[in-house]
N, C-alpha and C positions, 0 to 999 in steps of 0.2 A: 600501507593502509588498505589498498585494493585487494591484495592477496590475503591478508590476515590482520584485521585491525585489533584483534583481542589482546595481544601483548601490549600494544600501545595503550589501550583502555586500562589494562591492569596497572601500568606505570602511572597513569593519571590518577586512578583511585588511590594508589599507594602514596602519592605525593600530597594528597589532601582532597577535601570535598569540592574544591573550586580551582579551576585553572583558567589562565588568560587565553582567550581565543584571538580573533582578529580585533580590529579597531572597535572599541566600545562593546566588546563581546566577551561573555564569560561562559565557561563550559562546566556543566554539572555532570558528574560521572557515577555517583554512588546511588544504589537502588533506593534507600530510604528517602533521599532528597528528591530524586527524579519522580518517585511515586507520589510524593506530596505535591510537587510543583505542577505536574500535569493536571491537577485539580484546583490549583490555587488561583483565585480570581484576581489577585494582584498582578497576575501576568496576563497580558493581552495578546490576542491573535491579530488585532488590527494594527497595521503599520502605516505610517504616513507615506504619501506618494513618493517622497524623496528616497525612502528606503528601497522601494521596489525599483526605482530608477537606478539607484546605486548598484543593486544586485543584478538587474536584467538589462540595463541600458534603456533608451527610449524605445517605445513600441507598445502595441496593443496588449501584450501580456500583463502590463502593469495595471491597467483598468480591469482586466479579467481577474487578477488576484485580489483586487479590492472589492469585487462583487460576490465572490464565491463564499459559501458558508464556512469553509475551512478558515478563512481569514476575517471572520466577523465575530463580534462579541454580542452578548445579549443586549437588547431584545431582538436585533436583526438575525443573529444566529439561531435563536430559538424558533423564530417564525419560519426561517428557511429550512431548518432541520426537521421541523414537524411536517412540513410540506413534502420534502424529499424522502422522509422516513417511510412514506407509504410504499415506496419501491422496494423496501427491504423488510417489510412486515414479516413476522414469524409464519403467518399463513402462506404468504407468497414464497418464502424460502422453502417451506416444506413441499409446496407444489413443484418447485424447481428441482428437488432432489433427484427424482427419476430422470428428468430431462438432462441434468448434468451427467449422470452416469451413462445415459444413452450416447451423449456427445463424446465422452471419453472413449467408449467402445468403438464408435464410428471413426474417430480421429486415429486410433491406434490399431485398427483392423489389419492394415497392411504390415505394420511393425510386428504384430504377433506372428505373422507368417514368415517375415524376413528374419526375425530374430535380432534386429537392431533398429535404433531410431535416435534422432536428436531430440532430447527432452524439450528444449526451448522451442525449436522450429515446429515440432509436430504435436506438442501438447501444451506446455506452459504458456506459450504466446497465444495460440488460436483459441483455446478453451475459454479463458476469461472474457475475451473479446466477444465470442459467440453468446455467452451468458448475459453480459451487460447489454449487448445489442438487443437481445430478446426482451430484457426488462424495459429498456427505453423505447423500443419500437423502431429501431434502425433496420431496414429491410435486409434480408439475407444477401441479396445481390450487391449491396453496397459495403458489406463488412470488410472485404479485403481492401477496398478503397480507403476506408477511414483509418485502418490500423496504423500505417506509417506515421500519420499525423499525431496519434496518441503517443508514440515513442518520442517524437520531437517535443511534444508538449511537456513531457516529464522533465526536460531540461530546465523549465521555468521554475520548478519547485526546489531546486538546489539552494543551499544557503547563499552561495555566490555563483553566478553563472559566468564561465569564461567567455570573453568577448567573441570567440569564434563559434560559440554555440548559441548566441543570443538570436541571430537571424532566423535559424530554423524554429526556435521556440515562438517567436513573434509570428512567423509565417503560419505555424500550426494553429495558433489562436485565430488568426484571420480566416483560414480555410474552414476550421471546425465551426466557427460562429456562422459563417455563410451557409454551411451545410445544415446545421441544426435549425437555423432561422427558416430555411425552406421547409423542413419537416414540420416545424411549428405552424407555419402558414397552411400546410396541407391538412394537419389535424384540426385546425380551426374550421376548415371547410368540411372535413369528413372525420369525425372522432373515431378512435379505435380503442381496443382494450390494452392500453399501454401507459407508461408513466407520463409521456407528453400530454396525452388527452386528460389524464387525471389532474395534472398541474393547471392546464387551461381551464378546467372546470372550477378549480379552487380559486383561480384568479378573479372569477366573477364576484366572489364574496370577499376578496382582499384587494381593494383598489391600490394599495401601496406596492403590490407586486408588479414590477415593470417587465416589459418584454425583454429588456437587456438582462435583468436578473434571471429570468426564466432560461434564456439561451445560455448564459455563462454557467449557471449551476447545472444544467443538463450536460454541457461540455465537461464540467468538472466531474460529475458522476460517471461519465463515460471513462474518463481517465482513471479515477479512483477505483472503479470497479474492475479495472484491468491490470493496472501496474502492480499493486500490492499482491494480488492473488497470483499473478504470473511469477513474481519473485518467490512467493511461498512454495509453489509447486517445484520450481527449479532447485531452490535450496533444500527442500525435503529430499528430492532424488539425490542431490549431491551429498547430503549428510549420510544417507544410507550407503552410498558408495564408500565413504570414509570409514564407516563403522559396520562391516559385514556381520559382526556378531549381533548387532541390534536388528539388522534385517532378518537374520535367522530367527531371532527371538520373536519378531513381529509376525513372521510367517507361521511360527509354531503357536502363536496366540493372537489371532486377528482381532480379538476383543480389545486389545490395547490400542487400536487405531485412533480413537479419539484423544487419548493422552499422548500418543505419538505425535499427532498434529500439533498439539500445544507445545510439545518439546521442540519440534522443528521451528515453531514460531520463536521460541526462546533462544535456541541454540545459534541461529543465524538470522536475526530479525530482518524481515523484508525491508523495513524502513529503519535506518540506524539512528536517526536524530530528528528532533523537531525543535523549532525555535519559538521563543516568546519575547514580547516586548515588555520590559519591566515598567510598571506604572507607579508603584510605590516602593520605598526602600525595602530591600529584601535581605534578610540575614541568612547566610549559609556558612556554617562553622563559625569562625570568628571574623568573618568578612561581611561587609554590607555592600550590596550591589545598588547603585544609584538608579533612580528613575531615568528612562530614556536609553538605558543599555539593553542589549539583547542577551537573553539567557538561552544557551544551546543545551538542550536536555538530551544526553546520550542514551537513548533507549537500548542500544546494543550493548553498551557498557553496563548499564543497570541490570540487564538480563544475565550478566556473567559475574555479578558481584558476589564475592565469597562471603560477604556478610549476610546474604539472603539465601544463597543456594549451596548445597553440598556438591562438591566436585563440579563447579560451574562450567569448566571447559570440556567436560565429558558429555556424551549424548546418552540419555537415559529415557527410553521411550515409555517407561512406566512411571516417570517422575510425577509425584502427587503429594501435596498440592504444588502448583506451578504458577506462582504470581508474576508471570512475565508481564512486561509493559509494551509489548509489540503493537497492541491496538490503542495505545495511549490511555486516557482516562478522563473522568469528569464529563462535563457537557460535550466535549469533543471526542469522546470515545468513538472509535471507528464505526461508522454507520453500517458498513457492509461486513462486519466481523462474522456474523452468522453465515452469510453466503460464502465468505472466504473459507470458512471451516468445511462447509459442504463440498466445495470444489477441491480442497486439499484432501479430504477423506476419499473422494471419488478417484482422484488422480493416483494416490498411493495405493488405494484398494485395488485398482486395476493391476498394479505391479504385483501385489501379493497373489492375485488370482492367476496371473499368466507367467510368472517367472520363478522357477525353482532356483535358477542361478542368475546372478545379476552383477555386471561389472562394467567398468569404463571401457570405451571402445575407440579412444582417440584423444586428441588434445582438448582439454576443458578450458574455455576462455571466459574470463570474467568480463562483464560490461563495465566500462570505466565510469564509476560513480561512487562518491563517498556517502551520499545520502541514502542510496538504495543498494541493497545487496542483491545483485542481479548477475545473470550469465547471458552471454551472447551465443555460446555453443556448449552443449553438454551431451556428447555422443555416448550412448550406452549399448550394451548387448545383453540379450536375455536368452535363457533356455527354458 
């Protein structure tokens, strides 16, 4: 599964529209079903406290997951998403486009001279952190400090967290809460042009918005703005290593860059699965899922469904249309999708501008996660 989950997904799709997962858990693998269910309001994002405790063990990550907009339903989700959506407005994303390209050039200036670099350590990891910190208002001097805690926080979003990974996830929540709380207090005294100041201004007209909600949702935005985009950049670079013909095609026609980024999102989705709590009886094929069960929606499998895509296991940078589900759908469609696309285009665009030849330069190491398609090492060489 870590090396290549797609043959496993194909076997699940061939076996039927529904497969048994863990206890009280059903897995949906086909594109038509997943596309409909990510929008289906009979499925809930809100889980009872016992579910989080089962998944994460006891600790602060559980209350964190119950407050963030990802795990809330309307009307709470609507209120929080509207508020946080200001950070990812089209106007702001357009303003950040040049900033992102400048940061990519700065991060890879040395790599351009040396002719080799590690995609994860030198680009995919630092770039999204820099961008989301700029959005939120985290000072440049603190960005290296907060990064490791974002990595540990990612563990809390797995469908089930192994006992040995729970401690770091809970510790990350505690540290990030304290850090963001101090920033919030600072912005109350001296507002700035950033997301934290905007949210504090909105709080004055929304008495329901608590300080705890503000802090936890800013922590969530910090994580969400970095994790998915980091994985997108790394999997894009890896996909082009695997398909040199598509790299040559993209260099010959850079106008394909926007559709190429969509194809990278489909080909190796940064987030492979999302889970929902079934609130009402749900019919999939000839089976009925009972309320109280968990439906695991395999985004990565849906993106490779032969019912929806021609040559689904191949990489086609000109694929259009491309109805991938990597950003989810419905009310919970990824808030930062536009910004992730900007960063993906800037990262791959740099490669097109600087590398006539592009190949692997050492051992490629996957990060151990079933939920996220991520790398810990991706060394490459360029000429």
